[in-house]
Every structure is written in C-alpha cells, then in structure tokens.
C-alpha positions in Angstrom: -17.5 81.6 -155.2 -16.5 84.7 -157.1 -15.3 88.0 -155.5 -18.6 89.6 -156.7 -20.6 86.8 -154.9 -18.5 87.2 -151.8 -19.4 90.9 -151.7 -23.0 90.3 -152.2 -23.4 87.8 -149.4 -21.7 90.3 -147.1 -18.7 88.3 -146.1 -16.6 90.1 -143.5 -13.4 90.0 -145.6 -15.1 91.4 -148.7 -17.1 94.2 -147.0 -14.2 95.4 -145.0 -11.9 95.4 -148.1 -14.6 97.7 -149.8 -14.9 100.0 -146.8 -11.3 100.6 -145.9 -8.3 101.6 -148.0 -4.8 102.6 -147.3 -2.7 105.3 -148.8 1.0 105.7 -148.3 1.1 109.5 -149.1 -2.3 111.1 -148.5 -2.9 114.5 -150.0 -2.8 117.5 -147.8 -6.5 118.2 -147.0 -8.3 120.2 -144.2 -10.9 117.6 -143.8 -11.6 114.0 -144.6 -14.0 114.0 -147.5 -15.9 111.0 -149.0 -16.1 110.3 -152.7 -19.1 111.1 -154.9 -22.3 111.6 -153.1 -21.1 113.8 -150.3 -22.5 117.2 -149.8 -20.2 120.0 -150.9 -21.1 122.5 -148.1 -20.7 122.1 -144.3 -24.0 121.1 -142.7 -23.6 123.7 -140.0 -21.6 126.8 -140.7 -19.7 127.9 -137.6 -20.7 131.5 -138.4 -24.3 130.4 -138.1 -23.7 128.8 -134.7 -22.2 132.2 -133.6 -25.3 134.0 -134.9 -27.5 131.7 -132.9 -25.4 132.3 -129.8 -25.6 136.1 -130.4 -29.4 135.8 -130.5 -29.3 135.3 -126.7 -29.1 131.5 -126.5 -26.7 129.1 -124.9 -25.5 127.8 -128.2 -21.8 126.9 -128.2 -19.3 129.5 -129.5 -17.8 128.4 -132.7 -14.6 130.4 -132.8 -12.1 127.6 -133.7 -9.2 130.1 -133.3 -10.0 130.4 -129.6 -9.7 126.6 -129.2 -13.3 126.2 -127.9 -15.2 125.7 -131.1 -15.5 123.0 -133.7 -12.1 122.0 -134.8 -11.1 122.2 -138.5 -10.0 118.5 -138.7 -13.2 117.4 -137.0 -11.5 116.1 -133.8 -11.6 118.0 -130.5 -8.5 118.3 -128.5 -8.7 116.4 -125.1 -11.2 117.9 -122.9 -12.5 120.5 -125.4 -15.6 118.5 -126.4 -16.9 118.9 -122.8 -16.8 122.7 -123.2 -19.4 122.2 -125.9 -21.5 119.4 -124.5 -20.8 116.9 -121.7 -21.8 113.3 -121.8 -25.2 113.0 -120.1 -26.0 116.6 -120.4 -29.5 117.5 -121.7 -29.5 118.7 -125.4 -29.3 122.4 -125.9 -32.0 123.9 -128.2 -31.1 127.5 -129.2 -33.6 129.6 -131.2 -32.0 131.6 -134.0 -35.1 133.1 -135.8 -38.7 132.8 -134.8 -40.0 132.9 -138.3 -43.2 134.4 -139.7 -46.6 134.7 -138.1 -48.6 132.8 -137.1 -46.2 131.1 -134.6 -46.8 128.1 -132.4 -45.0 125.9 -129.9 -44.2 122.6 -131.8 -43.0 120.3 -129.1 -45.2 117.7 -127.6 -45.3 114.7 -125.3 -45.3 111.0 -126.1 -47.9 108.5 -124.8 -46.4 105.1 -123.8 -47.7 102.5 -126.2 -47.5 104.8 -129.2 -46.8 102.6 -132.3 -45.9 103.0 -135.9 -44.6 100.8 -138.7 -42.4 102.1 -141.4 -40.0 101.3 -144.3 -36.5 102.6 -144.7 -35.1 102.3 -148.2 -31.3 102.3 -148.0 -28.6 102.7 -150.6 -25.2 102.3 -149.0 -21.9 103.0 -150.6 -18.7 101.8 -148.8 -15.6 103.3 -150.3 -15.9 102.8 -154.1 -18.4 100.0 -153.9 -22.2 100.1 -153.6 -24.4 97.5 -151.9 -27.7 96.5 -153.6 -30.7 98.7 -152.6 -32.5 97.5 -149.5 -36.0 98.1 -148.1 -36.0 97.6 -144.3 -39.3 97.4 -142.4 -39.5 98.5 -138.8 -42.0 98.2 -136.0 -41.6 101.3 -133.7 -43.0 101.6 -130.2 -42.9 103.9 -127.2 -42.5 101.3 -124.5 -44.9 101.0 -121.7 -43.7 100.7 -118.1 -43.4 97.0 -117.1 -46.2 95.8 -114.8 -45.1 94.3 -111.5 -45.4 90.5 -111.1 -48.7 89.1 -109.7 -49.0 89.5 -105.9 -46.1 92.0 -105.7 -46.5 95.7 -105.0 -45.2 98.0 -107.7 -41.7 99.3 -106.8 -41.2 103.0 -106.2 -40.0 104.6 -109.5 -36.3 105.1 -109.6 -35.1 108.6 -109.8 -33.7 109.4 -113.2 -31.1 112.1 -114.2 -32.7 115.3 -115.4 -31.1 114.8 -118.8 -32.9 111.5 -119.4 -36.6 112.5 -119.6 -39.0 111.6 -122.3 -40.1 108.1 -123.5 -38.0 105.0 -124.3 -38.5 103.7 -127.8 -37.7 100.4 -129.5 -37.6 99.9 -133.3 -37.4 96.2 -134.4 -36.6 94.9 -137.9 -39.6 93.0 -139.2 -38.6 92.4 -142.8 -35.9 93.2 -145.3 -36.0 93.1 -149.1 -33.9 93.9 -152.1 -35.0 96.9 -154.2 -32.6 96.3 -157.0 -31.8 93.4 -159.3 -28.6 91.7 -158.4 -28.9 88.7 -160.7 -28.6 85.0 -159.8 -26.8 85.9 -156.4 -30.0 87.7 -155.2 -31.5 84.6 -153.6 -28.3 83.8 -151.6 -28.0 87.4 -150.6 -31.7 87.6 -149.4 -31.0 84.6 -147.2 -28.2 86.4 -145.5 -30.2 89.6 -145.2 -33.2 87.8 -143.7 -31.0 87.0 -140.7 -31.3 90.6 -139.8 -35.0 90.2 -138.8 -35.5 90.9 -135.1 -32.5 93.2 -134.8 -33.4 96.4 -132.9 -32.6 100.0 -132.3 -33.3 101.5 -128.8 -33.4 105.2 -128.1 -35.3 107.8 -126.1 -37.3 110.8 -127.4 -37.0 113.7 -124.9 -39.8 116.1 -124.1 -38.1 118.7 -126.4 -38.4 116.2 -129.2 -34.7 115.2 -129.6 -33.9 111.6 -130.0 -30.9 110.4 -127.8 -29.1 107.3 -126.7 -29.4 105.4 -129.9 -28.1 101.9 -129.6 -28.2 99.2 -132.3 -28.4 95.5 -131.5 -28.0 92.8 -134.3 -30.1 89.7 -133.6 -28.0 86.6 -132.8 -26.9 84.8 -135.9 -26.9 87.9 -138.2 -23.7 88.6 -140.1 -21.7 91.2 -138.2 -21.3 93.4 -141.4 -25.0 94.1 -141.3 -24.3 96.4 -138.4 -23.3 99.0 -141.0 -26.9 98.8 -142.5 -28.6 98.9 -139.2 -26.5 101.9 -138.2 -27.6 103.7 -141.4 -31.3 103.2 -140.4 -30.4 104.3 -136.8 -29.0 107.6 -138.0 -32.1 108.2 -140.2 -34.3 107.6 -137.2 -32.2 110.0 -135.2 -32.7 112.7 -137.8 -36.4 112.1 -137.9 -36.7 112.8 -134.1 -36.6 116.5 -134.4 -36.0 118.8 -131.4 -38.0 121.9 -131.1 -37.4 125.2 -129.1 -39.7 126.2 -126.2 -40.6 129.4 -128.0 -43.3 129.7 -130.6 -42.0 129.5 -134.2 -43.3 129.9 -137.7 -42.4 129.3 -141.3 -38.8 130.5 -141.9 -37.7 129.9 -138.3 -34.6 128.1 -137.5 -32.8 126.8 -134.4 -29.7 124.8 -133.4 -29.8 121.6 -131.4 -26.5 120.5 -129.7 -26.2 116.9 -128.4 -23.5 114.5 -127.3 -23.7 110.8 -128.4 -22.3 108.2 -130.7 -22.0 108.1 -134.5 -20.0 105.8 -136.8 -18.2 104.3 -133.8 -17.1 107.7 -132.4 -18.0 109.8 -129.4 -19.3 113.0 -131.0 -20.7 116.4 -130.4 -23.5 117.0 -132.9 -24.8 120.3 -134.1 -28.2 120.0 -135.9 -29.6 123.0 -137.7 -33.4 122.7 -138.1 -35.3 125.1 -140.5 -39.0 125.2 -140.6 -39.7 125.5 -144.3 -43.5 125.3 -144.4 -46.5 124.9 -142.2 -49.7 123.4 -143.6 -52.2 122.8 -140.9 -50.6 120.3 -138.6 -48.1 119.2 -141.2 -44.6 120.7 -141.0 -41.9 120.6 -143.7 -38.3 120.8 -142.2 -34.8 120.9 -143.5 -32.4 119.3 -141.0 -28.6 119.6 -141.4 -26.3 117.9 -138.9 -22.5 118.1 -138.5 -20.7 116.0 -136.0 -17.3 116.3 -134.4 -15.3 113.5 -132.7 -14.6 114.1 -129.0 -11.4 112.1 -129.2 -9.0 110.2 -131.5 -10.7 106.9 -130.8 -12.9 105.2 -133.3 -14.6 101.8 -132.6 -15.1 100.1 -136.0 -14.8 96.4 -136.5 -11.8 95.6 -138.7 -9.6 98.5 -137.8 -6.1 97.6 -136.9 -5.3 97.8 -133.1 -4.0 101.1 -132.0 -5.1 103.1 -135.0 -6.1 106.8 -134.1 -8.1 109.4 -135.9 -6.2 112.1 -137.9 -9.3 113.6 -139.6 -13.1 113.1 -139.1 -16.2 114.1 -141.0 -19.8 113.1 -140.4 -22.8 114.8 -141.7 -26.4 114.3 -142.4 -28.7 116.2 -144.7 -32.4 115.6 -144.3 -35.7 116.9 -145.7 -38.7 115.7 -143.6 -42.4 116.1 -143.1 -43.8 115.7 -139.6 -47.2 115.9 -138.1 -47.3 118.3 -135.2 -47.3 116.5 -131.9 -45.8 113.2 -133.3 -42.4 112.1 -132.1 -41.1 111.0 -135.5 -41.2 112.4 -139.0 -43.8 110.5 -141.2 -41.7 110.8 -144.4 -38.5 112.2 -145.7 -35.1 111.6 -147.1 -31.6 111.7 -145.5 -28.1 111.6 -146.9 -25.4 110.5 -144.4 -21.8 110.9 -145.2 -18.9 109.6 -143.1 -15.2 109.9 -143.8 -12.1 109.4 -141.6 -8.4 109.2 -141.9 -6.5 107.1 -139.3 -2.9 107.0 -138.3 -1.9 103.3 -137.8 -0.1 102.3 -134.6 3.5 103.3 -134.9 2.8 106.4 -136.9 4.4 107.0 -140.3 3.1 108.6 -143.5 0.5 105.9 -144.1 -3.1 106.7 -143.5 -6.1 104.4 -143.3 -9.2 105.8 -145.0 -12.8 105.0 -144.0 -15.6 106.2 -146.2 -19.3 105.6 -146.5 -22.4 107.4 -147.9 -26.0 106.3 -147.2 -29.1 107.6 -148.8 -32.2 106.7 -146.9 -35.9 107.3 -147.8 -38.2 106.8 -144.9 -42.0 106.4 -144.8 -43.9 105.7 -141.6 -47.4 104.5 -141.6 -50.4 105.9 -139.7 -50.6 105.4 -136.0 
C-alpha cells in the first residue's frame, strides 16, 4: 500500500505523522499559530473583556500584566485559571451592550424528547495535510428521564449541583460520506469511515443556553484516529449551543460567555464573544468568536511522547450561525476551528513538538 493510501485509510502512523512535527530550533513567537486557514485576529480581544467587565458584569478581568488575565502564551500559571473560572462552576454570561430596540429575552428551556437530525460537512487539515471532505449525519436528542422498572416505585430524584442544570443531550453518528473525489482509494476509505457509525457526543444544554460537558465516544471497532473528526463535530456543536444573557437584547447587542471545559485534549477556560447581528422574526443571526486558554501544561493527545508539556497553546473558533428563538441549537451555520500547540519533550532542550489542525465545518439541522 502506498503512503497516500495509508493516509487515506487513516492508519494511526500516517495520521500522526501528518499531525505532529518536530523542530530543533523553533522561531521566537508570542503564540503558537497554525498554517494557512487560521484567523489573523484574536477571537476575543482582552480589551473587550475588560469593557464587558466595566459594564457592570462579573466578566473576568483580562489584565495579563496583573497575572490574573488570559496569558500571552495561552497557558495559565498554576492556579490562575481558577481565578477566571473553576471546574464545575456555572458559566458566566456578561452583557456588554444591549443593542437596538426592540429588545427581547432570548433564552429558553428545552423539553425532554426534543429531536433533530443534521449534517456536518467537515474539512480537516492536520499540519500540512488535508483529509478528504466528509459529510457526517447526526441524530440529536434531549434525553428523557429513564422510567423505573415495572413494579418498582420511582426513585427520589438525586440532587444535582447548581452548575449542572438544563437538559442532557446525545448526538449519535448515523451516517458518514465522502464529499470529495479521492480516486480509487475512496471505496477503501469509506469502509473505514463507516466504522464510525454509532459513535456519540454527549453534552448538556443549560438554562442559559450554553452547551457544557461535551464528551466524545467512538463506537467500538472504529479507528482511533477518527476521534479527531468526531472532536471537530463536537466543537461545532458546542459553538451552536449559544448562551444568552438574562437581560433583553436587540440587534447589535453583544455579550461574553466564560466557561471551563475540555478542548483539543486540554483543560481550558473559554471566552466566547456572541454578537447578535440581525433579528428577523424568530430567526436570529449570530457571530460567535471563541478563544480558549489552557489551565495547565498538560495535553492529552494520542501519539504524544510521554512527559511532553505545553510551551505555547492556541485554540479558537469563529462561527456565523442562524438560530430560531427558543431552540437549543443553531439550525445552520459555519465554523472555523484552529488549534496549535508547541510542546517541550521530556528532558527539555531546544526541540519543540508542533501540533496543528484547522477544521472548517458547515452545519445544517433539519426541522424538529
């Protein structure tokens, strides 16, 4: 089998060789930046975060010089991430500008049993290589409480932490197709991709609309490298679960959502800037920019050498979405996810291990 064929069938050795690269003498940079396709501007300007805080919210202060704000290299010093957002804490939604009249409260609740199907078209670049275009179909459901077994009384509901409200969701892969011509290797590749059917993404949508606790689970027998593809879909889903302020907002309004979770194998604090571009009846047009900072120097990615630690970290998502008021997920939109990291191998030295990826996703969710 040729090297091209090995890459196309997603063998572990080929994919990891494309995703990771080593440099003996890396250039001095302030942040790890991916190759072509990455956005040139930061998704959340620290000055904007300060403006939101000055508007009377509880948004985190972004004064990096004071040691309490987002760090220039993308990695918080030990304990500093907790000053921004602790693990398990409820997301912070800070209104920056209410926007034009008329204004309305946009958040809503989710009824258990809510269902939608959708398609996520993914183009994934790993380092300098690009995988074929994929169309991944999902069945998404707000899960209903499990009924007690016949003859047994329903157990008393367990108390949940205040930060874990809202509805549990499950998104299951129902189909996967190629959207680009890869020649005679396409049939073999499709066989491997089909093993991804049944994989799932579990998450919660809170009462403020924010999606949290995203977990991906490849179905048994699927090639481990497909986790990268499933993760790209998961991050697109996360962007489409938009958080809203409690206050009424109108066109031109914007707000900042701060969360703590996982992204790209790292524990991160995420700052999501949401701008309401347009209101047309119940349909909302939103721009969502997210920037993430690692809470530590640890990165959990298959294939990394033992003991390697983060030296630089960058993770951003830019999304343009349309969403029907009261729905938990956007019904259409596009996202661009960029990830870049530089790691110091165990033992130190001048060598750096570079990890880079860019994912472009177009999402379309069908009617309920």
